[in-house]
C-alpha positions as CSV (number, residue, x, y, z in Angstrom):
1,M,-42.8,-30.8,-2.1
2,E,-44.9,-27.9,-3.3
3,K,-42.2,-27.2,-6.4
4,K,-42.9,-31.6,-7.5
5,I,-46.5,-31.0,-7.9
6,R,-47.3,-27.4,-9.5
7,A,-44.2,-29.0,-12.1
8,R,-46.9,-32.0,-12.2
9,L,-49.9,-30.3,-12.4
10,E,-48.1,-28.2,-15.2
11,E,-47.8,-30.9,-17.2
12,I,-50.8,-33.1,-16.8
13,R,-52.3,-29.1,-17.8
14,G,-51.2,-29.7,-21.1
15,M,-53.6,-33.0,-21.5
16,L,-56.3,-31.3,-20.2
17,Q,-55.6,-27.9,-22.5
18,A,-56.0,-30.9,-25.2
19,D,-59.4,-31.6,-24.1
20,G,-60.7,-27.9,-23.7
21,G,-60.3,-27.2,-20.7
22,D,-57.8,-26.3,-18.3
23,L,-56.9,-26.5,-14.3
24,E,-56.2,-23.6,-11.4
25,V,-54.3,-23.8,-8.2
26,V,-56.3,-22.7,-5.5
27,E,-54.1,-23.9,-2.9
28,I,-51.5,-26.9,-1.9
29,T,-51.3,-27.1,2.1
30,G,-48.6,-30.1,2.5
31,T,-49.7,-32.7,0.9
32,N,-53.4,-31.7,0.1
33,V,-54.2,-29.4,-3.3
34,K,-57.4,-27.5,-3.8
35,L,-57.8,-27.1,-7.7
36,K,-60.7,-25.6,-10.3
37,L,-61.3,-27.0,-13.2
38,R,-62.3,-24.6,-16.1
39,G,-62.8,-24.3,-19.4
40,A,-64.2,-27.7,-20.8
41,C,-63.2,-29.8,-17.7
42,G,-64.9,-27.4,-15.6
43,G,-68.9,-28.2,-16.9
44,C,-68.1,-32.1,-17.3
45,P,-70.2,-34.5,-15.5
46,H,-66.7,-36.6,-15.7
47,A,-65.1,-33.6,-13.4
48,S,-65.1,-35.9,-10.2
49,I,-63.3,-38.7,-12.2
50,T,-60.9,-36.8,-13.8
51,I,-60.0,-35.0,-10.0
52,K,-60.0,-38.9,-8.0
53,Q,-58.8,-41.4,-10.8
54,G,-56.9,-38.7,-12.7
55,I,-54.9,-36.1,-11.4
56,E,-54.8,-37.3,-7.9
57,K,-54.0,-40.5,-8.8
58,D,-50.6,-39.7,-10.9
59,L,-49.7,-37.0,-8.4
60,R,-49.5,-39.7,-5.7
61,D,-47.7,-42.2,-8.3
62,T,-45.0,-39.8,-9.6
63,I,-45.3,-38.1,-6.2
64,D,-46.2,-39.2,-3.3
65,E,-49.0,-41.8,-2.2
66,K,-50.8,-39.4,0.5
67,I,-51.5,-36.1,-1.8
68,T,-55.2,-35.3,-1.9
69,V,-56.5,-33.6,-4.3
70,E,-60.1,-31.4,-3.9
71,R,-62.0,-29.2,-6.8
72,V,-63.4,-26.1,-5.5
73,E,-65.8,-23.9,-7.5
């Protein structure tokens, strides 16, 4: 499952990079994913929405509905 999650996150990175942001995978343990947002996304007031309603929703829809994504600093 980790390979699938990492592959999908690479696709999502491209979208974030197009807006001047980026993400860094800190840890993947089972269905728990910890990410750091970088660049424009790191300081964005909508970062929690990006994590939960963007990245987490995408991973749940495309890979496994049990995936949770947590933002770490």
